[in-house]
N, C-alpha and C positions, 0 to 999 in steps of 0.2 A: 675511477674513484681513487684519489691519491691524497691521503691525509693520515698522519700518524697520531697515536694517542699521547697526550701529554704525560710527563713523568709523575705528576702529583695527583693523578686521578686513577681510580680503580677500574673504571670502564669508560668507554667513549663510544657514543652511538649517535647516528643522525636522527633527527626528529622531523616528522612531517614528510617522510619519504627520503629515499637515498639521493644524495646530492653529489655533485662533482663527477657525474658519470661521463665516460668517454664514448663517443659514437653517436651519430645522428639517427641510427635505426632505433635505439632505445628511446631517444628523445621524442621521436615521432610515434612509435608504436604504443608506448605505455599510455600517453594521454588518450589515444583513440580507444584502446581497450577499456580503460577506466570509464570514459564517457559512455561507451556502449553499454557497459554493465550498469551504470547509473540510470540511464534512460529506461532500459528494459526493466530493471528492478523497481524503479519508482512507479512506472505504469502498473506493474503487477501488484505492488503493495497498495496503491491507491484503489484499484479495483476490489481487492480483498476488504479494505476498509469500507468502501461503499456497500458491499454485500452484507457485511456484519451490521452496519448502521441500518440498512433496510430490514434485516431480520429482527433487530430489536424494536424497530417501529411497528413491525407486524406482529409482535408478541411471540417471536420464535428465538429469543435470545437464551443463552446459557452461560454458565460460569466459564466454561472452556472457550466459548466464542469471545467473551470479554477479555480474557487473557491473550488469546490469539490476536485480537485487535490491537492490544498494547504491544505485542511482539511485532506486528506489521508497522506500527507507528515508529518503533525503535529502529527497525530496518530502514524505514523511509528517512529518518534523521541521519543514519549512518551514510546512506547513499547521497543525500543532498548536501550535507554539511562537511563530512569527513573526506569522502573520495575526491571531490573537486580540489581540495588542498593538495593531495598527492599528485593529481594530474598537472596542476600548475607547477609544482616542484620538479616533476620529471621533465616538463617542457623547458623550464628556465634553467635547470641544472644547478641553481643556487637558490637562496632564500630571498624572496621579494615581498613577503606578506606582513612584515612588521614584527615587533617584539611580542605583542599581545597574543597573536595567533601562534607564534613560536612557542610561547609558554603554555598555551592551553590546548593545542591541537591533539597531542598524544593523550593528555589527561582526559579530554572529552571523548575521544574515540574509545579509550579503554573503559570509561564509564558506561558508554552505550553497549559495548560488547559484554561487559559483566552483567549489566541489567538484562540484556537479551537472554543470557544463559540462566539467570535466576528466575526470570519470568517464565521461561519454558519449564524450569524445574517446578515452579509453583503450580503448574497444571496437573501435577500428580495428585493434588488435593482437591482439584475442581471436580464438579459433577457434570456429567454429560447430559442430564435431563434438561428439558426446556423449562425455563422459569415461567411462573404465572405472570401475565401482563401486568404492568404497572407495579410490580413488586420487586424490581431489581435492587432496590435499596436494602432489602433484607440481608443478602450476603455481604455484610459490611467488611468481612475479612479481606475481600479482594481490594478494596480501596486502601485499607491499612497495609496490606502486603505490598501493593505497588509503591506506596509512599516509603515504606521501609526499604524496599529493594533499591529505589533510586538514591536514597540517602546513603546506604552502604556502598552502592556502586560509585558514587561520587567521592566518597571518602577514601576508599581503598587505593585508588590510583594516584593519590596526591603527590607521591615522589616524582611522578612523571611531570608534574608542574614545577616542583621545587628545583629540579636539577636541569631544566631546559633553559638555554640561553643562546644569544646570538654571539657568534665568533667571527671576526674579520678573517678573510682568506684572500690575500692579495687585494685586488680592487673590489671583490665581491664579498658577500656575507653568507655564512652558513648557519643553520640552526642545529644545535647538537645538545646531547644530554651528557653531562659530566658529573660523576659522583666522586667527591673527594675521598682521600684515603682514610680520613678520620671516621667516616661513616660506613666503611666497607664491611666491618664485622656485623653490625646490626642489619644493614641492608642485604647482606648475603643471606641471613636467616629469613628476612622478609621476602626476598624473591624466591625462596623455596616454599614458603607458606602461601603466598599470594596466588600463584597459578594453581596450586593444589586445591585451595578453598574455593576459588571462583570458576575453575574450569574442569579439572580432572575429577574431583569428587561429585559435582552436580551431574556431569555427563554419564559417569559410571552408574550413579544412582538412577538416573532417568532410564537408561537402557535396560538395566536390571528390572526396574519396576514395571515398565511397559511390556517387557517380554513376559514376565510372570502374569501380569494382568491379561495380556492377550491370550496366553495359554488357558487361563481360568475362564475367560469369556467364551472361548471357542468350545471348551470341553464341558463346562459345568453350568454356565448361565442358561436360564430357561429361554430367554429370547436374546441370543448373543449377536444378532446381525449388526444392528446399529452401533452397539457399544464396541464390538470388535473392530469395526471400520474406523471409528474415531481413535481407538487405541493404536491401531496400525499407523494412522496418520501421525500421531504424536511420536510414535517410535521412530518413524522415518525422519521426522524433523530433528529428533535428538541425535540420530546417527549421522545425518548430514552436518549438523552443527559440530559434532565432535571431529569428524573427518576434515572439514574445511578450515576449522580454527586450530587444529593441531599444529600445522607448520608455523603459524604466527606465534602461538604460545611457546613452541619449541625454540624458535630463533630468539624470541624475547628473553627467555630464561637462559639460553645458551650465552648470550652476550653479557647479561648482567651477573652471571656467576663467575665471570672472569676467564672463561675458556677462550680458545682461539676463535677469531671472528669467523662466522659462517660465510660461505660463498655469497657473492652479491646476487647471483641468479636465484639462490634459494630464498633470500630475503624478499626479492621482488615477487617471486612466485607465491610466497606466503601472504603478502599484502593483497595480491590479486584474488586469492582464494577467500580472504576475509570479506571482500566486497561481493564476491560471487555467492557467498553464503546468504547474504541478504537478498540476492536476486533469486536464489533457488527456493527459498521458503514459500513465496506465493505460487510458484509453479507446482510444488507438492500439494498445496492446499487446493488449487484449481483442478488438479487431475485426480486426487484421491479422496478429498472431502466432499461427500455428496451434497451437503447444504451449500457449500461454496460453488460447486459446479452448477447446481440448479440456479443459484443466484446469478452466476455469470451468464447462463443461457437467457435468463429473464432480462438482464440488462442489455444483452445483445439484441434481443427481440424488440425491446422498447426503443433502442437507438436506431435500429434499421427500419422499423415500421412507422415511427413518428413522422418521418418526412413523407412517406407514401400516403399516410392518412390525412395529411394536412390539406392536400388539394381536394379530395372528395368532400371534405368537411366544408370547404368554402363553396363548392358547387351545390351542396345540399342547402347551404344557407341562401344561395342565390335562388334556388328553386322554391324556397318557402315564400309564399305570398302573404301579405298582411291580411288578416281577417277583418272585414268591414261589414257593416250592416247594409243590406240592400236586398234586391229581388233575386230571382233565380238566374238572371243574366250575369250577375257578378260571379256566381259559382261556375257558370259555364265558361266565362272568360278565363278564370283561373285554370280550369281543366284544359282548355284549348292551349293556353300559354304554356302550361307544363308539358303537354304532349308535344308541342312544336319544339320547345327548347330541349326536350329530351332526345328528340330525333335529329334535329338539324342545328340546335343551339342558336336558332335565329327565329324571329317572329315575322310571320307573313304580314306585309303592310296592310293588305285589304282586311284581313281578319282583325288586326289590331285597331284599325280605324272603325270597323263595325262595332266592336265591343266597347271601344272608348266612347262612341256616341251614345250607347245605351247605358253607360255606367251611372249609378246613383240617380236614376230616374224614378220619380214617384208616380205610380199609376193610380188614377182616379177611377172610381166606379163608373162615372158618367162618360169617361173617355177611355173606354176599354180598347187597347190596341189590337186585340184579337176577338172581335165580336162574335165570330162563329162558335166560340166555346160556350156562349150563353144562348145559343140558338134554341136548344131544347127547352130551356127555362122560359124563353119568350113564347114558345108555342104552348 
């Protein structure tokens, strides 16, 4: 990475991933790592969403599950829309995705990260109890909270969009963020408030709240088992969020407050941890949250048993014979056919010919085929 900051800007940073890197190892390894994180995290978040959707359809939904479903959706968006941009940038080592993506990629990623933190913080107000079926519209605060969170999350990172631009570098083009000197005083204050309000304060509040709630649930609640487990899951999610996003927010603030540029390795490591956070959230839910774990077992059972049940179902349909009106010979024919097909799955030609000849025959009284049955009556 060989680029100098212009003299008329207060800070200079790459947008959409570090560019102009030297070395083939980084060019090959980083896309592979990011793609692996994207695939594994996307599969995990999709499973979590399917489990929560199934719970709401079965009348087992709750406010916490609704917010965790929104959290999984946000993680899925980060992995599918933000991480591939970085993978392409690391592979190309320059910017090849156009001016629109250059202007919006960091703004969109920051919007999702801020929304993820605020959604998780809003679970402190959510109830763990199961909602009454068909009454999910009653807690309207969740819909209003999600709308408010996304509006705030999209407005706060607007400077990421305003200062991003394409800059020619030899024959290639790079995407950078340049803040002019005239805006340095205001933006210096902004970049101190922005990370504190959207990351530091919510994470500290969540960890303190869930630690206190977990202690109260274990020691004072009359039936603490379920509540304490859910609180422990949310505490772990908050702790993982704080640890994995701390390097990204640290390097982000470090660069924009005008200090010396951090090492390139630390910047890359921080970006990898940001996407790893979105992949770790479904792992925590699947291993610690009882409802998600049971739903995962159910989905696995349905997926593995559906194929094995398909063949016996067809065989049973084949064994079922149509019911027709007739004499006792028809019932006997069906019994013989079922017995033969159950043992050898083949019909003996002689038996089939015998019963086919007697099928749908009308017996008259004058032409009784078994006259010895009426012998006593005749006497």
